[in-house]
C-alpha positions in Angstrom: 116.9 90.7 117.0 117.0 91.9 113.4 113.8 93.6 112.1 113.2 90.8 109.6 113.2 88.2 112.3 110.7 90.3 114.4 108.4 90.7 111.4 108.6 87.0 110.6 107.7 86.1 114.2 104.8 88.5 114.4 103.5 87.3 111.0 103.6 83.7 112.2 101.9 84.5 115.5 99.1 86.5 113.9 98.6 83.9 111.2 98.3 81.2 113.8 95.8 83.2 115.9 93.7 83.6 112.7 93.8 79.9 112.1 95.9 80.4 109.0 98.9 78.3 108.1 101.7 80.8 107.4 104.7 79.7 105.3 108.0 80.4 107.2 109.7 83.6 106.2 112.2 83.0 103.4 110.1 80.1 102.0 110.3 80.0 98.2 113.1 82.6 98.3 115.9 80.1 97.7 118.3 78.7 100.2 120.5 81.4 101.7 119.2 84.1 99.4 120.4 87.5 100.6 119.0 91.0 99.8 121.7 93.0 98.0 122.4 96.6 99.2 121.1 97.8 95.8 117.8 95.9 96.2 117.4 97.3 99.7 118.0 100.8 98.5 115.6 100.4 95.7 112.9 99.2 98.1 113.5 102.1 100.4 113.3 104.6 97.5 110.0 103.0 96.4 108.5 103.4 99.9 109.7 107.0 100.2 108.2 107.8 96.7 104.9 106.2 97.7 104.8 108.2 100.9 105.7 111.5 99.3 102.8 113.8 98.3 102.2 113.6 94.5 103.3 116.1 92.0 100.9 116.7 89.1 98.4 114.0 88.4 100.3 111.0 89.7 97.2 109.0 90.2 95.3 109.9 87.0 95.4 106.4 85.5 93.5 105.0 88.6 90.4 106.6 87.3 90.6 104.2 84.3 89.8 101.2 86.6 86.2 100.2 86.1 86.1 97.4 88.6 85.3 97.8 92.3 88.4 97.9 94.5 88.7 97.0 98.2 91.4 99.0 100.0 92.3 97.6 103.5 94.8 98.9 105.9 95.5 99.4 109.6 95.6 102.8 111.2 99.1 102.0 112.7 100.7 100.5 109.6 104.4 101.5 109.6 105.2 99.7 106.3 102.5 101.3 104.2 101.4 104.6 105.7 97.7 104.7 106.2 97.3 108.0 104.4 98.3 106.2 101.2 95.1 104.0 101.5 93.0 107.2 101.8 94.7 108.7 98.8 94.3 105.5 96.8 90.6 105.2 97.6 90.0 108.8 96.7 91.4 108.3 93.2 89.6 105.1 92.4 86.1 105.5 90.9 84.6 102.6 92.8 86.6 102.0 96.0 85.6 100.7 99.4 88.0 101.7 102.1 88.4 99.8 105.4 90.8 101.1 108.0 91.1 98.9 111.1 91.8 100.6 114.4 94.9 99.8 116.4 96.1 97.6 113.6 99.3 97.4 111.6 100.4 95.9 108.3 98.7 92.6 109.3 95.3 94.2 109.9 93.6 91.4 107.9 95.1 88.9 110.4 94.3 91.0 113.5 90.7 91.4 112.4 90.4 88.2 110.5 86.7 87.5 111.2 85.6 91.0 110.2 88.0 91.0 107.2 86.5 87.7 105.9 83.0 89.1 106.3 83.9 92.3 104.5 85.6 90.5 101.6 82.6 88.1 101.3 80.2 91.1 101.1 82.5 92.9 98.7 82.7 89.9 96.3 79.0 89.3 96.4 78.1 92.9 95.5 
């Protein structure tokens, strides 16, 4: 089964368990839309760049943000490495970091009750 199909299946299952209606993968992407090799390579390059330790002051502009930021990730996220969430939170002046255990990229679905509580508290602060 292609990776895209596996991710779509997991996304739908987790959304259903959380009581969330999840649009089918590919919805709003146009009928028969295909990802070009150039677009796939650009996405891979962006992910590699994000996962590469920074040179110089790569995150300097984050200090300009004056609003609170909630950073959420799972400790087993293979799409966005968890270390990136730590790096992001360290460079934001007013960040709250939540890392869910044994959770992947869909951590907010895997821990939906806790996530909703955390977001509610965050927004009320």
